[in-house]
C-alpha positions in Angstrom: 0.0 0.0 0.0 2.8 2.4 1.0 4.6 1.6 -2.3 1.5 2.4 -4.4 1.0 5.7 -2.5 4.7 6.6 -3.1 4.4 5.9 -6.9 1.1 7.9 -7.0 2.8 10.8 -5.2 5.7 10.8 -7.6 3.4 10.7 -10.6 1.4 13.7 -9.3 4.6 15.7 -8.7 6.2 14.7 -12.1 5.0 17.8 -13.9 6.3 20.0 -11.2 9.7 18.2 -11.1 10.0 18.5 -14.9 9.2 22.2 -14.8 11.8 22.9 -12.1 14.4 20.9 -13.9 13.7 22.9 -17.1 14.4 26.1 -15.0 17.8 24.7 -14.1 19.0 24.7 -17.8 17.3 28.1 -18.3 19.3 29.6 -15.3 22.6 28.2 -16.7 21.9 29.9 -20.1 20.9 33.1 -18.3 24.1 33.1 -16.2 26.2 32.5 -19.3 24.5 35.4 -21.2 25.0 37.7 -18.2 28.7 36.9 -18.0 29.1 37.4 -21.7 27.3 40.8 -21.4 29.5 41.9 -18.5 32.8 40.7 -20.1 31.8 42.4 -23.4 30.8 45.7 -21.7 34.0 45.8 -19.8 36.3 44.8 -22.6 38.1 47.1 -25.2 35.1 46.4 -27.4 32.6 47.9 -25.1 31.5 50.4 -27.7 30.4 47.6 -30.1 28.3 46.2 -27.3 26.3 49.4 -26.8 26.2 50.2 -30.5 24.7 46.8 -31.3 21.6 47.4 -29.2 21.1 50.8 -30.7 20.9 49.6 -34.3 17.7 50.8 -35.8 15.2 48.2 -37.2 12.1 49.0 -39.2 9.1 46.7 -39.6 6.0 47.6 -41.6 3.1 46.6 -43.8 2.0 49.2 -46.4 1.7 52.6 -44.7 1.9 51.0 -41.2 5.5 51.4 -40.1 7.3 50.7 -36.7 10.9 51.8 -36.2 13.0 51.3 -33.1 16.3 50.1 -31.8 17.2 46.4 -31.5 17.2 46.8 -27.7 13.7 48.1 -27.7 12.5 45.3 -30.1 13.9 42.8 -27.6 12.4 44.5 -24.5 9.0 45.5 -26.0 8.6 42.8 -28.7 10.3 39.5 -27.8 9.6 39.9 -24.1 5.8 39.8 -24.9 6.2 36.1 -25.6 8.0 35.7 -22.3 5.1 37.5 -20.5 2.6 35.4 -22.4 4.3 32.2 -21.1 4.2 33.7 -17.6 0.5 34.4 -18.0 0.0 30.7 -19.1 1.9 29.6 -16.0 -0.1 31.8 -13.7 -3.4 30.5 -15.1 -2.3 26.9 -14.8 -1.1 27.3 -11.2 -4.4 28.9 -10.2 -6.4 26.2 -12.0 -4.6 22.9 -11.2 -1.3 23.8 -9.6 0.1 25.0 -6.3 -2.3 28.0 -6.1 -5.5 26.0 -7.0 -6.8 25.7 -3.4 -6.8 28.1 -0.4 -4.8 25.5 1.6 -2.0 25.5 -1.0 -2.2 29.1 -2.0 -2.3 31.0 1.3 1.3 30.6 2.4 3.1 31.5 -0.9 0.6 34.4 -1.6 1.1 35.9 1.9 4.9 35.3 1.8 5.1 36.9 -1.7 3.2 40.0 -0.5 5.8 40.4 2.2 8.6 39.9 -0.3 7.2 42.7 -2.4 6.1 45.2 0.2 9.2 45.2 2.5 11.8 45.6 -0.4 9.8 48.5 -1.9 9.7 50.2 1.5 13.4 49.8 2.1 14.2 51.2 -1.3 11.8 54.1 -0.7 13.5 55.0 2.6 16.7 55.7 0.7 15.2 57.4 -2.4 12.1 59.2 -1.2 12.0 62.6 -2.9 15.2 61.9 -4.9 15.9 61.2 -8.6 15.5 57.5 -8.0 12.1 57.6 -6.3 10.3 56.1 -9.3 12.4 52.9 -9.1 10.7 51.5 -6.0 9.3 48.5 -8.0 12.8 47.2 -9.0 13.7 45.2 -5.8 10.2 43.7 -5.6 10.8 41.1 -8.3 12.1 37.5 -8.0 13.7 35.7 -11.0 12.2 32.2 -11.2 14.9 30.8 -13.4 17.9 32.0 -11.4 16.3 31.3 -8.0 15.2 27.7 -8.8 18.5 27.2 -10.6 20.4 28.0 -7.3 18.1 25.7 -5.3 18.5 22.9 -7.9 22.3 23.0 -7.4 21.7 21.6 -3.8 20.0 18.5 -5.3 18.4 16.3 -2.6 19.6 18.4 0.3 16.4 20.4 -0.2 13.0 18.7 -0.1 10.8 19.0 -3.2 8.1 20.6 -1.2 10.5 23.5 -0.5 11.2 23.9 -4.2 7.5 23.9 -4.9 7.0 26.6 -2.3 9.7 28.8 -4.0 8.1 28.1 -7.4 4.6 29.1 -6.2 6.1 32.1 -4.4 7.9 33.3 -7.5 4.8 32.9 -9.7 2.7 35.1 -7.3 5.7 37.5 -7.3 5.5 37.6 -11.1 1.8 38.4 -10.9 2.6 41.2 -8.5 5.3 42.6 -10.8 2.9 42.5 -13.8 0.3 44.5 -11.8 2.9 47.0 -10.7 4.1 47.5 -14.3 0.5 47.9 -15.5 -0.6 50.3 -12.8 2.5 52.4 -12.0 4.9 52.1 -15.0 2.5 53.2 -17.7 2.7 56.3 -19.8 -0.2 58.6 -20.8 -3.2 56.5 -21.9 -4.4 56.7 -25.5 -8.1 55.8 -25.0 -8.8 54.9 -28.6 -6.0 52.3 -28.7 -6.9 51.0 -25.3 -10.6 50.5 -26.4 -9.4 48.7 -29.5 -7.2 46.5 -27.2 -10.2 45.7 -25.0 -12.3 44.8 -28.0 -9.6 42.4 -29.3 -9.3 40.9 -25.8 -13.0 40.4 -25.7 -13.0 38.6 -29.0 -10.3 36.3 -27.7 -12.5 35.6 -24.6 -15.5 34.9 -26.8 -13.6 32.4 -28.9 -12.7 30.6 -25.7 -16.3 30.6 -24.6 -17.4 29.3 -28.1 -15.0 26.4 -27.8 -12.5 27.5 -30.4 -9.4 25.3 -29.7 -7.1 26.1 -32.7 -4.2 28.2 -31.6 -3.7 30.3 -34.7 -6.8 32.6 -34.1 -5.4 33.5 -30.7 -1.9 34.1 -32.3 -3.4 36.6 -34.8 -5.4 38.3 -32.1 -2.3 38.4 -29.9 -0.3 40.3 -32.5 -3.2 42.8 -32.9 -3.5 43.1 -29.1 0.3 43.8 -28.8 0.1 46.6 -31.4 -3.0 48.2 -29.7 -1.3 48.2 -26.3 1.9 49.5 -27.9 0.1 52.6 -29.0 -2.2 52.8 -25.9 0.5 53.8 -23.5 0.1 50.7 -21.4 3.3 48.6 -21.7 2.9 46.2 -24.6 4.2 43.2 -22.6 1.0 43.3 -20.5 -0.9 42.3 -23.7 0.9 38.9 -23.5 -0.3 38.2 -19.9 -3.9 39.3 -20.7 -4.1 37.2 -23.8 -2.8 34.2 -21.9 -5.7 34.5 -19.5 -8.2 34.0 -22.3 -6.6 30.8 -23.7 -8.8 27.7 -23.2 -7.6 25.5 -20.3 -10.3 22.9 -20.1 -10.1 19.5 -21.9 -13.0 18.5 -24.2 -12.9 14.9 -23.0 -12.6 13.5 -19.5 -10.5 10.5 -18.6 -13.3 7.9 -19.1 -14.5 9.4 -22.4 -10.9 9.4 -23.7 -10.2 5.8 -22.6 -13.5 4.5 -24.0 -13.1 6.2 -27.4 -9.4 5.3 -27.9 -10.0 1.7 -26.8 -12.9 1.4 -29.3 -10.7 2.9 -32.1 -7.8 0.6 -31.4 -10.0 -2.4 -31.3 -11.4 -1.6 -34.7 -8.0 -0.8 -36.2 -7.4 -3.2 -39.2 -4.7 -5.8 -38.8 -3.3 -5.0 -42.3 0.5 -4.5 -41.9 2.5 -1.6 -43.4 6.3 -1.6 -43.7 6.9 1.7 -45.4 3.8 3.9 -44.9 0.2 3.6 -44.1 -2.0 3.3 -47.3 -5.1 1.6 -46.0 -7.9 4.2 -45.9 -9.6 2.7 -42.9 -6.3 2.8 -40.9 -5.7 6.4 -41.9 -9.3 7.4 -40.9 -8.9 5.7 -37.5 -5.5 7.3 -37.0 -7.0 10.8 -37.6 -9.8 10.0 -35.1 -7.1 9.0 -32.6 -5.3 12.3 -33.2 -8.7 14.1 -32.7 -9.2 12.3 -29.4 -5.7 13.2 -28.2 -6.3 16.8 -29.3 -9.5 16.9 -27.2 -7.8 15.8 -24.0 -4.9 18.2 -24.4 -5.8 21.8 -23.8 -4.6 24.8 -26.0 -3.0 26.2 -22.8 -0.9 23.0 -22.4 0.0 23.0 -26.1 1.1 26.7 -26.1 3.0 26.4 -22.9 4.8 23.3 -24.0 5.6 24.9 -27.4 6.7 28.3 -26.2 8.3 27.6 -22.8 11.6 26.3 -24.3 11.8 29.3 -26.7 11.1 31.8 -23.9 13.5 30.1 -21.4 16.3 29.1 -23.7 16.4 32.0 -26.2 14.3 35.1 -25.2 15.6 35.4 -21.6 19.3 34.8 -22.4 19.0 37.4 -25.3 17.3 39.8 -22.9 20.1 39.3 -20.4 22.8 39.8 -23.0 21.1 43.1 -24.1 20.5 44.5 -20.6 23.0 43.1 -18.2 26.1 44.8 -19.7 27.3 47.3 -17.0 30.7 48.9 -17.5 32.2 48.8 -14.0 35.4 50.5 -15.3 33.3 53.7 -16.0 34.8 56.2 -13.7 32.2 58.9 -14.1 30.7 60.6 -11.1 27.8 58.7 -9.4 28.4 55.3 -11.0 29.8 53.7 -7.8 28.0 51.5 -5.3 27.5 54.3 -2.7 24.4 56.1 -4.1 20.8 55.9 -2.9 19.6 53.9 -5.9 22.2 51.2 -5.8 22.1 50.9 -2.0 18.3 50.9 -2.0 18.2 48.0 -4.5 20.9 46.0 -2.8 19.3 46.2 0.6 15.8 45.8 -0.9 16.7 42.6 -2.7 19.0 41.1 0.0 17.4 42.3 3.3 13.9 43.1 2.2 13.2 39.8 0.5 14.3 37.6 3.4 12.7 39.8 6.1 9.4 40.2 4.2 9.0 36.6 3.1 10.0 35.0 6.4 8.1 37.3 8.6 4.9 37.3 6.6 5.0 33.5 6.3 5.6 33.2 10.1 2.7 35.4 10.9 0.4 33.5 8.5 1.3 30.1 10.1 1.0 31.4 13.6 -2.3 33.0 12.8 -3.6 29.7 11.6 -4.4 30.8 8.1 -1.6 28.8 6.4 0.4 25.6 7.0 4.2 25.1 6.7 4.9 22.7 3.8 5.5 19.1 4.9 9.1 18.4 5.7 10.2 22.0 5.5 11.8 23.8 8.5 11.7 27.5 9.3 15.5 27.7 8.7 14.9 26.5 5.2 12.1 29.1 4.6 14.7 31.7 5.7 17.3 30.4 3.2 14.7 30.2 0.4 13.5 33.7 1.1 17.1 34.9 0.8 17.5 33.1 -2.6 14.2 34.9 -3.6 16.2 38.1 -3.5 17.6 37.1 -6.9 15.6 39.7 -8.9 17.5 39.7 -12.1 15.2 39.4 -15.2 12.1 41.2 -14.0 14.1 43.8 -12.0 16.1 44.7 -15.1 12.8 45.0 -17.0 11.3 47.4 -14.5 14.5 49.3 -14.4 14.2 50.1 -18.1 10.6 51.3 -17.5 11.5 53.4 -14.4 14.6 55.3 -15.7 15.2 57.0 -19.0 18.5 58.7 -18.0 21.7 56.6 -18.4 23.1 57.4 -14.9 20.2 56.0 -12.7 19.9 53.2 -15.2 23.5 52.3 -14.7 23.2 52.7 -10.9 20.2 50.4 -10.8 21.9 47.7 -12.8 24.8 47.6 -10.4 22.4 47.3 -7.5 20.5 44.4 -9.2 23.7 42.5 -10.0 25.2 43.0 -6.5 21.9 42.4 -4.6 21.1 39.3 -6.7 24.6 37.8 -6.3 24.7 38.5 -2.5 21.2 36.9 -2.1 22.3 33.8 -4.1 25.6 33.3 -2.1 24.1 33.9 1.3 20.9 32.0 0.6 22.7 28.9 -0.5 25.1 29.2 2.4 22.2 29.3 4.9 20.6 26.2 3.3 23.9 24.3 3.3 24.6 25.2 7.0 21.1 24.2 7.9 21.5 20.8 6.2 24.9 20.2 7.9 23.5 21.2 11.3 20.5 18.9 11.2 22.6 16.0 9.8 25.0 16.5 12.7 22.0 16.4 15.2 20.7 13.3 13.6 24.1 11.6 13.9 24.3 12.5 17.6 20.8 11.1 18.2 21.6 7.9 16.3 24.9 7.2 18.3 24.6 4.9 21.3 
């Protein structure tokens, strides 16, 4: 009985394990792209690095023309796909994942709120009324790929339930960052473009309600929605998240219907053999019916997430890091050092704010009886995980580009993000390693005669 329960539990957690392992490779590529950007930006060829992202690129159809730099096309164009994947992940987690029930969702939601509020407050203390005041959203973000990548390096020293907690926490954190971008980092609103965007979004929702399961209508609507938001003043990447929320996530067939139909089709499949290709019309018809059955049990949300997740994780995010992480530390101009309010606010916000906010809010939620500590997870591990959550790389860089238009605060913020994220990773992993060693030592003492 115990063995059957174990295999069932492993089967249920297999999608989560696969997702987390995918983030490990993503974090390696992200780290490599970051190192490449830093080396390039601090090399004798630094000018070629900055000039590359300022190359002008034009796209257009007829009289409709869009012209911008390569860097802006990456940040405002390619990143829409990344945000679309985040939207799919958020929807999946709230429907069937770690945020699907109040019992599962309460702790990561409360902890994520603490991990956003406290860093923003710490940053504001250092920058209130100053030139960096608008950057309060920068230390609020957690980079899922980097954070999970760090945890994965510890292997079996950290229980899977702790990794799942970090995953759920980071997804709620992403949702919070998206709301912050939409509400506080938006330019003047063009109402006509916004109304057009809302109409397009409504059409996508209606297609979902009408049972349209082909992905190409949503892709066409997504491009139109991106263009509408681009001209509306609301950041275009929000279009990706909103479109993701309209993608169908319910299977047409339940388990019994699927098994019954496929069993019937397989039983009626002709015994006629084929060595090179299938030419029997009955076999081809039944094969198409089997494909239809598989299509009806797999949702468009699953298809799109499976198709786009590798592209977003292994291409878009590394390219984004390469284009945005290049900070020239050799630049000796005034104000580019560490000791300025923007840099200090971000470092302390990411390193101190995350671990204080997440740990304290989680502790209050558990003590108040509204949440439960994950099975097999200790408070010392929650502390270490909350420190690792201070790795705010991708989303923090993205918000930095929205918050600051002037090169100096942009430079100062990037230094803060790099230093704060690196400090959080090193100290967080150290806490988790020391916690494991301490409890292993205690277990050894208890086991000795």
